[in-house]
C-alpha positions in Angstrom: 119.5 77.1 108.4 120.6 79.3 105.6 118.9 77.7 102.8 115.2 78.0 104.9 116.3 81.6 105.7 116.6 82.3 101.6 113.3 80.4 101.4 111.6 82.7 103.9 113.2 85.7 102.0 112.3 84.1 98.2 108.5 84.3 99.6 108.8 87.5 100.8 110.1 88.9 98.3 107.8 87.4 95.4 105.1 89.1 97.6 107.2 92.8 97.7 107.9 92.1 93.5 103.5 90.8 93.1 102.3 93.9 95.0 103.7 96.5 93.6 106.9 96.4 95.9 105.6 97.9 99.1 108.7 97.3 100.6 110.6 98.9 98.0 113.1 96.0 98.2 113.8 96.6 102.1 113.6 93.0 103.5 116.3 92.0 105.6 117.1 89.2 108.1 117.2 89.9 111.7 117.9 93.7 111.4 116.0 96.4 110.1 117.7 99.4 108.0 119.0 102.3 110.1 117.3 105.1 107.9 113.2 106.0 108.5 112.1 104.8 105.3 108.8 103.3 105.5 107.0 100.2 105.0 110.3 97.5 105.5 110.1 94.1 106.8 112.5 91.9 108.7 112.3 88.3 109.2 113.8 85.8 111.8 114.5 82.1 111.4 115.0 79.5 114.2 115.5 76.0 114.3 114.0 74.1 117.1 116.3 71.6 118.7 113.8 68.6 117.5 115.1 66.2 115.0 112.6 63.4 113.4 113.9 60.3 112.2 112.5 61.1 108.9 114.8 64.1 108.6 112.1 66.6 109.3 112.6 70.1 111.0 110.9 72.3 112.8 111.6 76.5 112.8 109.8 79.3 114.1 109.8 81.9 111.5 108.7 85.5 112.5 108.4 88.3 109.6 108.1 91.7 111.1 106.4 94.4 108.9 107.1 97.5 110.0 105.7 101.2 108.8 104.6 104.8 110.1 101.0 104.5 109.0 98.8 101.9 110.9 96.5 101.5 108.5 99.2 100.8 106.2 101.1 98.0 108.3 97.4 96.0 108.8 97.0 95.8 105.1 100.2 94.7 104.5 99.9 92.1 107.3 96.8 90.4 106.1 97.7 90.8 102.6 100.8 88.8 103.4 99.4 86.0 105.7 96.7 85.2 102.7 99.8 85.3 100.6 101.5 82.9 103.2 98.2 80.7 103.5 99.3 79.1 99.5 102.7 77.8 101.0 101.3 74.4 102.8 104.8 73.8 104.6 103.8 77.1 107.1 101.7 77.0 109.4 100.5 80.1 110.9 100.9 81.2 114.5 99.6 84.3 115.3 100.2 88.2 114.6 101.4 90.6 117.7 101.1 94.3 117.4 103.8 96.5 118.6 105.4 100.1 118.7 109.1 101.0 118.7 109.4 102.9 122.2 112.4 104.9 120.5 110.2 105.8 117.6 106.6 105.9 119.0 105.4 106.7 115.4 106.4 103.4 114.1 104.1 100.5 114.1 105.2 97.0 113.4 102.6 93.8 113.4 104.9 90.5 113.7 103.3 87.5 112.0 104.5 84.1 113.0 105.1 81.0 111.6 105.9 77.2 112.2 108.0 75.8 109.3 108.6 72.1 108.9 111.1 71.4 106.5 112.7 68.2 105.1 116.7 68.4 105.6 
């Protein structure tokens, strides 16, 4: 599980570095930063309880992008989705939009992928 989480981090970090660090290095698993510095990225990796005889595991990957500007979060989501198309093991499942009810000026887009990975 840790190896898969590290892989997702490496891909997001590579995107951040290649695009002028829009996340300013603020990429974290599961929980976002406490301070209000935007934009930032939070990702989550969950392994499904399925297992194949050839040692292939299925993972659900959610990449949540958060910004205080709707246009900016949409641009980042589009660019990251295009970037992830290059990784053949990731299968795009959809994008969800949301807001943080505690911070109504915080826009959230979540990209969801299925990842197939050999053990």
